VEXROFI-119466 format. One line per 2 residues: number of its first residue (from 0); their letters; for each residue x, y, z of C-alpha. Coordinates in Angstrom, 2 decimals. Layout:
<pts>
NUM> a> X/Y/Z | ...
</pts>
This chain:
<pts>
0> mk> -76.11/-13.21/-149.00 | -78.34/-16.07/-150.98
2> kv> -81.42/-14.75/-152.74 | -84.87/-16.71/-151.79
4> ni> -88.32/-15.61/-151.91 | -89.88/-15.60/-149.38
6> pv> -93.18/-15.91/-149.82 | -95.32/-13.64/-146.80
8> gr> -99.33/-13.67/-147.30 | -99.33/-16.23/-150.17
10> sd> -102.05/-18.69/-149.93 | -101.93/-19.86/-153.87
12> fe> -100.16/-23.16/-154.49 | -100.50/-22.58/-158.12
14> hi> -98.51/-19.05/-157.69 | -95.84/-19.69/-155.15
16> rk> -94.74/-22.98/-157.67 | -94.80/-20.98/-161.15
18> nd> -92.92/-17.72/-159.47 | -90.28/-19.53/-157.59
20> fy> -90.97/-18.48/-154.34 | -89.83/-21.04/-151.22
22> yi> -92.05/-23.77/-150.49 | -91.29/-26.09/-147.44
24> dk> -92.79/-29.54/-149.51 | -96.30/-30.84/-147.87
26> tg> -97.58/-32.82/-150.17 | -97.34/-35.77/-148.03
28> li> -100.27/-34.59/-146.57 | -102.34/-35.94/-149.80
30> ee> -100.89/-39.35/-149.13 | -101.67/-39.43/-145.74
32> ll> -105.27/-38.40/-146.18 | -106.02/-41.11/-149.24
34> kt> -104.63/-43.82/-146.99 | -108.32/-43.85/-145.46
36> da> -110.15/-42.12/-148.45 | -113.25/-43.90/-147.61
38> tq> -113.71/-41.58/-144.62 | -116.25/-39.07/-145.92
40> vt> -115.34/-35.97/-144.16 | -111.76/-35.28/-141.77
42> li> -112.33/-31.83/-139.96 | -108.72/-30.78/-139.23
44> tr> -108.53/-28.32/-136.61 | -105.26/-25.66/-136.04
46> pr> -104.33/-22.14/-134.97 | -104.54/-19.66/-137.46
48> rf> -101.56/-18.97/-139.54 | -100.73/-22.26/-139.31
50> gk> -100.45/-23.13/-143.43 | -104.50/-24.62/-143.04
52> tl> -105.73/-22.47/-146.82 | -102.20/-23.19/-148.48
54> gm> -102.18/-26.79/-147.69 | -106.24/-26.69/-148.92
56> nm> -105.57/-25.34/-152.37 | -102.31/-27.29/-152.74
58> ma> -104.73/-30.52/-152.66 | -107.22/-28.31/-155.00
60> ef> -104.54/-27.81/-157.36 | -103.67/-31.67/-157.37
62> fd> -107.17/-33.22/-157.25 | -108.93/-30.85/-159.78
64> ir> -110.24/-32.28/-162.90 | -110.12/-29.24/-164.65
66> kd> -106.39/-28.97/-164.26 | -103.45/-30.20/-165.58
68> sh> -100.97/-29.74/-162.41 | -98.41/-31.83/-163.21
70> al> -95.25/-29.58/-163.40 | -96.72/-27.66/-160.02
72> fe> -95.87/-30.87/-158.36 | -92.64/-31.48/-160.13
74> gl> -90.10/-32.45/-157.40 | -92.31/-32.60/-154.38
76> si> -92.45/-35.94/-152.87 | -95.96/-36.75/-154.16
78> se> -94.57/-36.85/-157.41 | -92.66/-39.63/-156.58
80> nk> -95.85/-42.08/-155.82 | -96.69/-42.65/-159.35
82> al> -99.67/-44.77/-159.10 | -101.39/-42.61/-156.57
84> ck> -100.53/-39.89/-158.98 | -102.43/-41.68/-161.94
86> dw> -105.06/-42.30/-159.75 | -105.84/-38.63/-157.95
88> mn> -104.09/-36.03/-160.16 | -106.92/-34.05/-161.72
90> qy> -109.00/-36.68/-162.25 | -112.13/-35.69/-159.89
92> pt> -114.16/-33.11/-159.89 | -113.02/-30.41/-157.01
94> if> -114.98/-27.80/-154.75 | -112.48/-25.54/-152.98
96> is> -114.66/-22.45/-150.80 | -112.98/-20.54/-148.36
98> fr> -115.54/-19.01/-145.63 | -112.67/-16.73/-143.74
100> tv> -113.95/-13.63/-144.86 | -117.62/-14.25/-143.79
102> dg> -117.89/-11.80/-141.68 | -120.23/-8.65/-140.34
104> lr> -121.59/-6.62/-136.92 | -125.00/-7.68/-137.59
106> ye> -126.15/-11.25/-139.07 | -127.08/-9.57/-142.26
108> ea> -123.55/-8.42/-143.23 | -122.69/-11.76/-142.76
110> ya> -125.05/-13.01/-144.30 | -124.39/-10.75/-147.57
112> sl> -120.77/-12.08/-147.37 | -121.80/-15.50/-147.34
114> ys> -123.71/-14.94/-150.41 | -120.81/-13.43/-151.67
116> ti> -118.85/-16.20/-151.29 | -121.20/-18.86/-152.81
118> en> -121.38/-16.47/-155.58 | -118.40/-16.48/-156.71
120> ly> -117.87/-20.45/-155.77 | -120.98/-20.60/-158.28
122> ta> -118.97/-18.29/-160.97 | -115.97/-20.55/-161.07
124> hf> -118.38/-23.41/-162.22 | -120.19/-21.06/-164.91
126> yl> -119.55/-23.88/-167.47 | -122.24/-26.25/-165.85
128> md> -124.53/-23.97/-167.89 | -123.39/-25.55/-170.89
130> se> -123.35/-28.80/-170.25 | -125.55/-30.89/-171.80
132> kl> -126.07/-33.78/-169.15 | -127.91/-31.41/-166.44
134> ia> -131.54/-30.24/-166.52 | -133.26/-26.96/-166.98
136> pq> -133.98/-26.64/-162.81 | -130.43/-27.17/-162.36
138> ka> -130.02/-24.73/-164.69 | -132.27/-22.02/-163.02
140> fi> -130.88/-22.61/-159.84 | -126.92/-21.53/-160.97
142> qt> -128.66/-18.49/-162.65 | -130.38/-17.78/-159.43
144> il> -127.78/-17.60/-157.48 | -125.70/-15.67/-160.12
146> ee> -128.42/-13.24/-160.45 | -128.82/-13.01/-156.64
148> ka> -132.13/-13.98/-156.20 | -131.54/-17.04/-154.18
150> kp> -133.39/-17.15/-150.82 | -131.64/-17.95/-147.35
152> mh> -133.20/-21.96/-148.20 | -130.94/-21.56/-151.59
154> ik> -127.82/-20.76/-149.95 | -128.22/-23.34/-147.24
156> ns> -128.25/-25.97/-150.30 | -126.13/-24.75/-152.85
158> ll> -123.30/-26.59/-151.98 | -125.15/-29.78/-151.87
160> kl> -126.80/-28.78/-155.70 | -123.29/-27.81/-156.48
162> te> -121.88/-31.32/-155.94 | -124.98/-32.80/-157.79
164> ml> -124.39/-31.16/-160.80 | -120.68/-31.34/-160.70
166> yt> -121.34/-35.40/-160.36 | -124.09/-35.43/-162.93
168> hy> -121.50/-33.52/-165.25 | -118.22/-35.36/-164.83
170> gk> -119.50/-38.92/-163.63 | -117.25/-38.86/-160.96
172> pv> -117.91/-38.25/-157.30 | -116.73/-34.43/-155.86
174> il> -113.96/-34.16/-153.42 | -115.08/-31.32/-151.43
176> lm> -112.24/-28.67/-149.61 | -114.21/-26.45/-147.03
178> de> -111.31/-24.42/-145.26 | -112.30/-21.93/-142.02
180> yd> -115.90/-23.17/-141.79 | -115.75/-22.08/-138.75
182> vp> -115.15/-18.36/-138.92 | -118.25/-17.11/-139.91
184> la> -119.69/-18.36/-135.75 | -116.96/-17.22/-134.50
186> ka> -117.43/-13.85/-135.39 | -121.50/-14.30/-135.15
188> sv> -120.52/-15.22/-131.50 | -118.29/-11.87/-130.89
190> ng> -121.28/-10.05/-132.76 | -124.81/-11.53/-131.04
192> yy> -125.93/-13.38/-134.37 | -124.93/-17.02/-133.55
194> ke> -128.23/-18.79/-133.39 | -129.14/-17.13/-136.92
196> ml> -125.68/-18.22/-138.55 | -125.63/-21.41/-136.82
198> st> -128.97/-21.95/-138.83 | -127.48/-21.14/-141.87
200> ir> -124.37/-22.76/-141.60 | -125.53/-26.24/-140.56
202> gv> -127.75/-25.98/-143.42 | -124.83/-25.55/-145.92
204> ms> -122.54/-28.63/-143.69 | -125.92/-30.59/-145.35
206> vl> -123.45/-31.10/-148.42 | -121.43/-33.23/-145.87
208> kd> -124.53/-35.91/-144.96 | -125.33/-39.01/-146.48
210> np> -124.67/-37.69/-149.95 | -123.82/-39.78/-153.12
212> al> -122.11/-37.21/-154.98 | -119.40/-36.76/-152.59
214> cf> -115.99/-38.60/-152.89 | -115.19/-37.03/-149.43
216> av> -114.42/-33.80/-147.87 | -111.56/-32.19/-145.71
218> vt> -112.56/-29.74/-143.56 | -110.34/-27.11/-141.85
220> gc> -110.72/-24.47/-138.95 | -110.08/-23.49/-135.55
222> lq> -111.64/-25.67/-133.24 | -113.64/-28.60/-133.38
224> iv> -117.55/-27.59/-132.62 | -119.18/-30.31/-130.80
226> ke> -120.78/-32.98/-133.94 | -124.27/-32.72/-132.72
228> si> -124.31/-28.85/-133.32 | -123.52/-28.69/-136.86
230> ft> -122.36/-32.06/-138.35 | -125.68/-33.94/-137.35
232> gt> -126.11/-36.99/-139.54 | -122.85/-36.91/-141.36
234> nn> -120.97/-40.78/-141.30 | -117.56/-41.46/-141.32
236> fv> -116.50/-38.14/-139.76 | -113.13/-38.19/-138.50
238> sd> -111.21/-34.80/-137.07 | -107.71/-34.19/-136.34
240> ti> -106.59/-31.85/-133.61 | -103.21/-30.15/-132.60
242> sd> -103.81/-33.38/-129.61 | -103.21/-35.81/-132.20
244> sr> -100.61/-37.15/-134.06 | -101.81/-38.42/-137.26
246> ld> -101.21/-34.85/-139.72 | -98.90/-32.84/-137.23
248> ey> -96.21/-32.08/-139.41 | -98.21/-30.67/-142.24
250> fg> -99.69/-27.90/-140.83 | -96.47/-25.26/-139.11
252> ft> -92.79/-26.34/-139.82 | -90.94/-29.02/-137.90
254> qt> -87.68/-28.06/-136.77 | -85.81/-30.05/-139.37
256> ev> -88.14/-27.88/-142.18 | -86.77/-24.71/-140.23
258> dk> -83.11/-25.52/-140.23 | -83.06/-25.95/-144.46
260> ll> -84.94/-23.05/-144.76 | -82.27/-21.15/-142.75
262> ld> -79.50/-23.02/-143.92 | -80.78/-22.42/-148.03
264> te> -81.42/-18.81/-146.84 | -77.41/-18.72/-145.11
266> lt> -79.50/-17.33/-141.90 | -78.18/-20.19/-139.54
268> dh> -76.90/-17.56/-137.54 | -80.54/-16.79/-136.78
270> vd> -81.59/-20.03/-135.20 | -81.89/-19.62/-131.53
272> ei> -83.87/-16.66/-131.42 | -86.21/-17.80/-133.98
274> kd> -86.67/-20.62/-132.01 | -87.06/-18.66/-128.68
276> wy> -89.96/-16.41/-130.63 | -91.75/-18.98/-133.08
278> dg> -91.16/-22.48/-131.70 | -92.47/-24.23/-128.53
280> yh> -96.11/-25.60/-129.60 | -96.21/-29.44/-129.55
282> fg> -98.88/-30.60/-132.17 | -99.29/-34.74/-131.72
284> kh> -95.58/-35.89/-131.58 | -93.86/-33.05/-133.50
286> di> -92.24/-29.81/-132.27 | -93.89/-27.31/-134.36
288> yc> -92.71/-23.53/-135.20 | -95.37/-20.94/-136.41
290> pw> -94.80/-20.67/-140.57 | -96.34/-17.26/-140.52
292> dv> -93.68/-15.90/-138.52 | -91.00/-18.27/-139.42
294> mn> -91.17/-16.37/-142.96 | -92.37/-13.00/-142.19
296> hv> -88.84/-12.88/-140.03 | -86.46/-15.30/-142.49
298> kn> -87.81/-12.13/-145.25 | -86.91/-9.13/-142.94
300> ll> -83.42/-10.90/-142.21 | -82.63/-11.01/-145.80
302> ln> -83.94/-7.49/-146.17 | -81.70/-6.54/-143.26
304> pa> -79.57/-9.15/-141.23 | -80.19/-7.13/-137.83
306> tp> -83.68/-7.00/-137.88 | -85.20/-8.08/-134.05
308> pa> -87.76/-10.76/-133.53 | -91.20/-9.39/-134.21
310> ay> -94.76/-10.50/-132.57 | -96.00/-10.76/-136.66
312> we> -98.79/-13.51/-135.70 | -100.77/-10.77/-133.16
314> ht> -101.60/-8.55/-136.29 | -102.68/-11.37/-137.95
316> sh> -106.54/-10.95/-135.91 | -107.77/-9.50/-133.22
318> nd> -106.98/-10.75/-129.66 | -110.20/-10.02/-127.88
320> ii> -110.02/-13.61/-126.49 | -107.06/-12.83/-123.87
322> yq> -108.96/-9.56/-123.03 | -111.87/-11.48/-121.77
324> fi> -109.69/-13.75/-120.59 | -107.78/-11.53/-118.07
326> st> -110.87/-9.24/-117.20 | -112.03/-12.92/-115.15
328> te> -113.33/-11.92/-111.62 | -111.97/-15.50/-110.67
330> ad> -109.23/-15.38/-108.29 | -107.99/-18.90/-109.25
332> vn> -107.87/-18.23/-113.01 | -105.65/-14.86/-112.44
334> dk> -103.57/-17.15/-110.20 | -102.61/-19.46/-112.62
336> fe> -102.42/-17.04/-115.15 | -99.26/-15.30/-113.07
338> tl> -97.91/-19.25/-113.46 | -98.11/-19.22/-117.00
340> lt> -96.63/-15.90/-117.74 | -93.46/-16.69/-115.25
342> gg> -92.64/-19.43/-117.25 | -94.63/-22.20/-115.24
344> yi> -97.28/-24.77/-116.38 | -100.64/-25.62/-115.43
346> me> -102.33/-28.65/-115.46 | -105.79/-29.06/-117.05
348> ai> -108.46/-30.57/-118.73 | -109.21/-30.28/-121.97
350> ep> -112.44/-30.41/-123.57 | -112.46/-31.69/-127.61
352> nl> -115.62/-30.41/-128.97 | -117.18/-27.08/-127.87
354> ty> -119.78/-24.53/-129.41 | -118.90/-21.17/-129.77
356> di> -122.08/-19.82/-127.79 | -120.70/-21.14/-124.48
358> lh> -116.56/-20.88/-124.90 | -116.71/-18.91/-121.86
360> ss> -119.33/-20.02/-119.74 | -116.80/-21.83/-117.54
362> ek> -113.00/-21.86/-116.91 | -112.65/-25.28/-118.30
364> ni> -113.70/-23.68/-121.53 | -111.67/-20.94/-121.32
366> wt> -108.43/-22.80/-121.45 | -109.84/-25.33/-124.07
368> ll> -109.99/-22.10/-126.22 | -107.00/-20.51/-125.38
370> yf> -104.88/-24.56/-125.73 | -106.83/-24.48/-129.72
372> tg> -106.13/-21.01/-130.76 | -102.15/-21.20/-130.53
374> yl> -102.16/-19.25/-127.30 | -100.67/-21.80/-124.97
376> tk> -99.35/-25.39/-126.14 | -99.06/-28.65/-124.06
378> mc> -95.90/-29.60/-122.46 | -94.10/-32.79/-123.17
380> pk> -95.02/-35.26/-121.58 | -90.69/-35.95/-120.81
382> di> -90.75/-32.72/-119.54 | -93.73/-32.98/-116.66
384> pe> -92.38/-33.93/-113.40 | -96.07/-35.12/-112.29
386> kl> -98.72/-37.34/-113.69 | -101.54/-36.67/-115.94
388> gd> -104.99/-37.37/-115.41 | -107.41/-38.66/-118.01
390> gs> -108.07/-36.14/-120.38 | -105.69/-33.23/-119.38
392> fa> -103.21/-31.72/-120.22 | -99.96/-29.67/-118.86
394> lt> -100.25/-26.55/-120.76 | -97.82/-23.74/-121.11
396> ip> -96.84/-20.45/-123.03 | -95.47/-21.70/-126.41
398> nt> -92.60/-18.89/-127.03 | -91.57/-15.52/-126.00
400> ei> -93.82/-13.83/-129.15 | -97.04/-15.19/-126.94
402> kr> -95.62/-14.32/-123.84 | -95.13/-10.84/-124.69
404> lf> -98.33/-10.84/-126.35 | -99.69/-11.41/-123.31
406> rk> -98.30/-9.62/-121.14 | -98.61/-6.52/-123.48
408> sv> -102.09/-7.47/-123.44 | -102.14/-7.40/-119.52
410> ne> -100.75/-3.84/-119.37 | -103.48/-2.33/-121.79
412> wy> -105.80/-4.38/-119.72 | -104.40/-3.07/-116.43
414> la> -104.16/0.56/-117.63 | -107.76/0.60/-119.21
416> kt> -109.57/-0.88/-115.51 | -107.12/1.51/-113.71
418> ea> -108.15/4.88/-116.05 | -111.84/3.71/-115.35
420> sd> -111.40/3.20/-111.85 | -112.72/6.25/-109.42
422> rs> -109.88/6.50/-107.21 | -111.00/9.13/-104.84
424> el> -110.30/6.88/-101.93 | -106.81/6.26/-102.76
426> fd> -105.94/9.78/-103.37 | -108.01/10.91/-100.29
428> al> -105.75/8.48/-98.34 | -102.63/9.80/-99.93
430> wk> -103.14/13.80/-99.24 | -104.66/12.86/-95.74
432> gd> -100.89/10.92/-95.03 | -103.72/8.27/-93.69
434> ae> -101.71/5.53/-93.92 | -104.20/3.32/-92.92
436> rl> -106.65/3.26/-95.50 | -104.03/3.58/-98.05
438> qe> -102.69/0.28/-97.07 | -106.07/-1.38/-97.64
440> yl> -106.69/0.24/-100.86 | -103.41/-0.79/-102.05
442> nd> -103.69/-4.06/-100.34 | -106.72/-4.92/-101.82
444> tl> -105.65/-3.75/-105.26 | -102.97/-5.84/-105.22
446> fd> -104.71/-9.03/-104.46 | -106.86/-8.29/-107.96
448> ti> -104.27/-7.88/-109.81 | -101.94/-9.31/-112.22
450> sf> -98.11/-10.34/-111.86 | -95.69/-10.97/-114.40
452> yd> -92.63/-10.18/-113.10 | -92.58/-12.50/-110.20
454> yq> -93.21/-9.82/-108.11 | -89.69/-8.13/-108.75
456> en> -89.23/-4.55/-107.47 | -90.29/-3.01/-111.85
458> fy> -94.09/-5.28/-111.00 | -94.61/-2.67/-107.81
460> ha> -93.19/0.05/-109.66 | -95.43/-0.08/-112.23
462> fl> -98.63/-0.65/-110.11 | -97.86/2.28/-107.72
464> tg> -97.37/4.52/-111.07 | -100.07/3.24/-112.81
466> ql> -102.83/3.29/-110.02 | -101.32/7.36/-109.34
468> sr> -101.18/8.27/-113.15 | -103.77/10.00/-115.06
470> kg> -105.75/12.17/-112.58 | -104.72/15.40/-112.93
472> yv> -101.61/15.23/-110.93 | -97.80/15.60/-112.40
474> vk> -96.35/12.08/-111.43 | -92.84/11.32/-112.21
476> sn> -90.85/8.23/-111.83 | -87.43/7.97/-110.88
478> re> -86.94/11.42/-111.20 | -83.65/13.09/-109.65
480> ng> -84.36/14.89/-106.45 | -82.01/15.78/-103.82
482> lg> -79.33/13.80/-103.41 | -80.34/10.82/-105.33
484> rs> -83.06/9.37/-106.54 | -86.63/9.14/-105.51
486> di> -89.03/6.26/-106.76 | -92.21/8.56/-107.17
488> tv> -93.02/11.98/-106.72 | -96.95/13.62/-107.15
490> kd> -97.01/17.36/-107.49 | -100.57/18.79/-107.05
492> rk> -99.68/22.60/-108.84 | -102.91/23.56/-107.99
494> nr> -102.87/23.29/-104.42 | -98.88/23.28/-103.74
496> ra> -98.64/20.20/-102.21 | -96.85/17.27/-103.10
498> iv> -96.21/13.31/-102.44 | -92.44/11.71/-102.03
500> ie> -92.69/7.73/-102.34 | -89.88/5.29/-101.95
502> tk> -90.39/1.89/-102.18 | -88.84/-1.42/-101.07
504> vt> -89.39/-5.45/-101.86 | -88.53/-7.98/-99.67
506> gs> -89.14/-11.79/-99.70 | -90.31/-12.10/-96.39
508> es> -93.37/-10.80/-94.93 | -91.57/-10.68/-91.50
510> dl> -89.07/-7.96/-93.04 | -92.09/-5.24/-94.02
512> df> -92.21/-3.18/-91.03 | -88.14/-2.60/-91.13
514> lc> -88.00/-2.20/-94.77 | -90.75/0.75/-94.61
516> dk> -88.31/2.49/-91.90 | -85.68/1.94/-94.23
518> al> -87.97/3.65/-96.84 | -88.66/6.65/-94.97
520> aq> -85.32/6.71/-93.78 | -83.89/7.32/-97.20
522> iv> -86.35/10.11/-98.05 | -85.02/11.61/-95.44
524> en> -81.52/11.23/-95.39 | -81.12/12.04/-99.37
526> qy> -82.95/14.79/-98.68 | -85.44/14.09/-101.96
528> nk> -88.17/15.98/-99.99 | -85.78/19.52/-99.81
530> ei> -85.90/20.55/-103.49 | -89.40/19.94/-103.96
532> eq> -89.68/22.44/-100.63 | -87.42/25.05/-102.27
534> sg> -89.38/25.13/-105.42 | -92.28/26.59/-103.37
536> yq> -94.74/23.74/-102.61 | -95.60/24.05/-99.35
538> qv> -97.26/20.68/-98.14 | -94.29/17.61/-99.25
540> lc> -95.84/14.14/-97.29 | -93.10/11.18/-97.28
542> ig> -94.15/8.10/-97.69 | -92.63/4.66/-97.23
544> ia> -94.19/1.23/-98.77 | -92.83/-1.90/-98.59
546> fy> -94.10/-5.11/-100.32 | -94.25/-8.98/-100.13
548> rk> -96.01/-10.49/-102.77 | -99.42/-9.32/-103.09
550> qc> -99.17/-7.45/-99.52 | -97.52/-4.11/-98.34
552> rv> -96.81/-2.11/-95.51 | -97.49/1.84/-95.70
554> kv> -95.88/4.37/-93.53 | -95.84/8.02/-93.29
556> ad> -93.05/10.22/-92.09 | -94.53/12.45/-88.66
</pts>
């Protein structure tokens, strides 16, 4: 197998190029952005792990006046544009800053993390202390930051001041590259200090407002936060989201790029599984793969060609958003969720501008959040049999990886919810053989349960087993009993009593009674209860349950 260095977890463009790691050429992004270089701020939003940081790092290497990057870009598409490279490559003072590590359970912790990020940036530009063009107050400002004596107002103005000092030192306006700008706000929203962090980040963003020292800025994140909330006063503001088509091919891998990668690594036999697991995102007009997944799987396949696909993207961050989503009590949301999990799509209006403090305030915001963060994607218009309304998308789960992530989350949520519930009513009805009460309890619970198996037998089996487990009883599923295999047995060893349950599933409500009787007859015919009685249990109840979608019929043998 061909030796190829796959750069997993590496977002340092210089390191990748100098060490001969495999690089999929995204330098066309620079040309595309410079077509509108009069735009002061370009905000690019994409889900996590779609190459935002590597793209920003690549641009920093290209523009930074302190570097000579010609060798790094040799052979890449941007190098063919000689005039552009002459005018822009290593010609401008450049600030590259990422807020992806700004986090904390309390505001004080997150602020300290932000301060550290700013301090590291100022350390990288410490050479300004020797500049003959800077005046004493400017150098004092640098010293204040580095000696950790800066007040909150200093931090809020830190990027603005740095652009002014770089402009003064070089005599050229500054290119600002700000990565993961919304991470501090996302963390603040989860941990309860959103207002404090919003005030701080709004101050930091003042660097973008009517700043003569700024050539242009590129800002990346997951969400496009309402302009009035954070970018107030910013002129020439242009956004590019996953709904737009201008930059869609520069974040994530296109089919052509994946085909070439698999050809270069001699892994073309895996094209179908990679497409099934990691493709399916529709950004603008392009069909896009998640690059983090593709690179991880290719690297593992090079080590062991028998490696099965895995959920690499799932483990790059907490997936709390899914739990918040599936725990909603709105029945309409659950119905739509079931549609998605069974391979269907839903028609939803998308709100392009959000703030993190209202993300979960409406159903519309929930779908918007799932769409912009990569858990859902829009369908291609040609695949939609119905007409879309203004601002509406047909949303679906993009691929097998995300579908399994949703299903895993549903199972974990259901188990936690069931374990926390009392269920005394359920077991009281069971041991008393009260079919009417048991049927009512199960129907109510089924109505609130999310199904992703299209109401197949394994869904009901898992549903019942979950309801009966972890209450001190011995619960066995599909255990050999008597002359056949009963669906579920429940044993109460302390009181020497047991229950045998046989289930049936029907596609017609009219068959519920018939199949319930058939289930009871099967218990008797195959003597599922006899072995249990012979092992010393004094009471063995036989229960037949027939299911149709979200309702059931329960009968107990006399």
